[in-house]
N, C-alpha and C positions, 0 to 999 in steps of 0.2 A: 810765621803770620805776625802779627801783631796785635796787642790788646789794651787799652788804656782803661784806668777806674782812678775813683777818689778815694781817701781817708781822711776824714776828721781827724784830730787831733783835740786834747784837752788843753787849754790856754793855759800859761804860755809856753811857747814852744818854736826853739831854733834849730832846724835840724843842721847848721855846720857845727855848733856847738856837740849836740848828739854823736854827731858823725865825726867828730876828733875825738870823743871821749872812748868811740867803739875802736876808729882806728890804730889811735895813740901816739903813730910817726909815721912820717911822710914818703918812705919805703913798704909801705902796706902794702901790694898788688891785689890782694882779695879784694879787703874794703876799699874800693877808688872813688876818690872823692877830684874835683874838677873847679870848686871855690861855688860852685853853685847846684852841680847834680853829684849826687851819690849814685855807682853802681855798683853793680856783681855778680856773679855766677850762680845758679841755685840749682838742683837737679831733680825734677819734678817726675816721678814713674821712668828715671832712669834716665829721663832727655834733660838735657842741657836747658834752662831758661835764662836770659839776663833780663835785671829788672834794673832800671832805671829810676829815680826819686828825685822830684824838685818841689819845695816848698811854695804853695799858693795863700796870700791872704798871710803876713807873717803877722799881724798886729794881735787883733782879740780874738779872730777866727780862724787859727792857721789850717791850713788842710793840705794834704800832700797830694799831688799825681805821680800815680805810678804808669810805668811807660813797663810793659812784657813782651818780648823778644825772642820766638823761639818756635819750633814745631809746636809745642803744646801751650802755647802761649794764651791760645784765646777758649782753651775747655774750661769748662765748670772749676771742676776738680785743681786746677793748675790757680785760677783765679783765688780759690778759696783758702787753697792752700799758702799762698804769696803771704793772701791779706794777714792769714796768723800770723805767720813768720813775721811780718813785718811790723804788726802791732807789739807782739814779743819783744824785739829786736829794738828797736828803739823805743821802749816804753809808755808808747803813745796815751793809752790810758792812764797812766799815772797820774793821782791826781796831787799833785807838790802843796798846794796850800798850808796845808799844818806844817809842814817843814819852812815854807815861806816865813810862818808864822812864826815857828820856834826861833828864824836867828836873824829876824829883822834886825832888831836892836844888838845883837851880838858882836859886839867890838873886835874878837877875832875871826871870825868869818862872813859876817855880816856885807862888808863891803864886796868880798869877791862873789855872792852868791845875787848881788844886786849886777854887779859886772856882766856874770853868766848867765842871768836869768832867765829862763828858757828850754837848760838843758834837761834832757829825760834819762834814767838811769838806762844804760844799752847793756844789752845779753847778747853771748853768743847764740846764733841761731839754731846751735843742738848743743846736748852736752858735751856728747863727745869731741868737739870742736874747741870748748869750754875744757876738756880733760887734756887735749892733746896741747892748747896754747901755754897749761900750766907746766906741763915738763920741757916746752922749747925754751921757756923764758927763766926757769929757773938757774940763779946762779951765772948768765951772763949778761952781758947789757941788753936792754930792748930791741934796739936796734938789731945787735944780732941773735935775738931770737927769733924776729919779725923776719930778717933774712931769709931763715932755715924754715921759716913756715912758707913765704916765697915759692920757697925753690921744693918743698914737698908737695905745694898744691901744684905748680909747672910740670912737675915729674908725674905725678900720680891723679891729679884732680881729674876729671869728666870735662874736655875741651869745648870750648864756643867760638866757632868761626866769628868774630865781629867785623865784619866787612874789611878781610883781609887780615886783621889781628885776632892772632890767637890768643884769647882768654880761658883763665883756668877756675872750676869752682875750687873749696876747700876739699880737697878727701875725705869722704865717706867712711864708717868702719868697714865696710865692706870694698871699697877701694883698695885700703891698709893689710886687710887680715890675710890675703895671699902672698903679699910680698915678704922676701925675706929681711932680716935686721940687716943684713951688707948693705940692700938696697937702700932701705933707709938710710943708714951710716954715709951713703953717699951724697947726699942730700946737706952732710954741713953735724949730723947729730952725732953725739958718743955713740960710743958701745950701749951704754946703761939706759941713754936716753931711748936712742932707738928699740932696746930691748924692751923699756917700757910702752912704746906709743905700737909696737906690737901687740902685745900682751892686752892692751887696752882695744883695739879694733877687734881682735879675737873675743875678750870678754862682750863687749858689745854686739856681734856679732851671734855670739852663741846666745846670746843672755847672762852670762854669767855676772855680768854687770847689769844690776837691775837699777834702772834709770826711774821708774815710777816710781820705786820705793823709796827710793833716794830723793825725790821731790815732793814727798812727806815726811820724811825724817825730821827733829829737830836741828837745829846747827852744829847743836853738840853731837847727835846721831848722828848728821855725816860727815863730820871731821875726822869721828872716830870711825866711820868706814870707810872714807876716802884715804884713809891714813894707812889704811892694809893693801893697800894697790903699788903695785913697784914706782918708787921713784916719788911718791906723796910722801910727804914733810905738810908742816903746820901750814905754812906758807903759800904751798899748792892747795890744801884743801881750803883755805878760805878765799882763795881767790875762783874757785869753783863755786863757792856761795854765792858771792859776789855775780862775777860775770858768768856765770855759768846756771844759777838758780835763781837769780834777782835778789838774791834775801838783803836789802839796802839797810840790815843791824848789822852789817859785816865789814869791818875794818880787818885788811888786811897788813895785821900788827908787825908781820916781820919784812915788809915789803922794802927796800932801799932805798925806794924814790920816794915812800912814802915819811921815811925816819929824815930825810934831808928837809920836805915840803914842811912837816912838821914842826921841826926845829926852825927853820924860818918863819913859821908863819907866829909862834910862841917865844920866839927871840931867846931859845935856850942856847944854852952855855956848850953842851956836846949832845950829840944825836940822842934821842929817846931810847931806851930797849920799850919791849911789849909790854910788860905790862903797865908802865909810863906811857905807851901810848895809847890802850884800852881805855884808860884813867882819863885825858887828857881829851879823849873823844868822846867820851861818855855826857858830856855834856849836849851833844848831838843827839840821842836816842831817840828815836828809831832809826835816824837817818844816817848814822856814820858812813853807809857805804857812798850815800851822793853826796857826802862832803867830799871822800875820795877822787870822785870825778872833777870835784869842783879843784881840787887843787891839781888834778893833771893837768886841767885845763889852763890853771893857772903859770904852771910850769912849763907848756907849751907858749902860751902866750910871753912868757920871759923871753924864751928863746926866739921870738920873731916865726915860729910857724903858722898861729894863730895871730 
């Protein structure tokens, strides 16, 4: 059964820029984009639901049309769950006017903010997905990390038959908790990463990882807590703060891509270290993370991806 509803968005908004900030690479098969429509598989009450999103009225009063397909697509609970997920994932309620006012005449970032006006701060739909992404993308290229995440979804995510094409949701903690480390390794992860993902899944399922408490922690407390998890260091923790918890005052200072982007942006002779990055980005507080997304979009634009 199909269902269609609309969502208003705080202006300005660009679906394309926001989706690219979310999906990061063209080879992402979990977050799908065809230059007009975004689609993804969610699991609601153990049933897969395909969502497709198109932006309407791109100017002063942007609005999203949400199309749902699946057995549970027409239920009130599904519609409500998807509405909340999409609002969180795409930052639809974020009022960024204070950020635009802050950087309007900024000689360093102002031009990029004007160029990519309308990008909202995206988040992964679940903290678990953010945690697994952090593990997958450490110490490898982003292309390789996303390739392994694709394989993880294809092997363990709930499937959805889309007119003969089998699509997969990102695997939930309950999908991965019973899976052996060896099975996870078969998707390309190292032994240590497979073990870390397995422990994350068990921790979420058994409530050993306190997701609600994590939401309420300060940035410092959250970094300290996340750093106790297997495979998590400062970069992984700050990555989850930004992309999992929506902390826009967080700029992952150990991010290799960010090092390169800031070196180019500030015309530095060498790549800045962690402390220098914190100092450089402090001029945009409390929107350092939003600048991070603008730098990502700029890199994709320079590569001809967008």
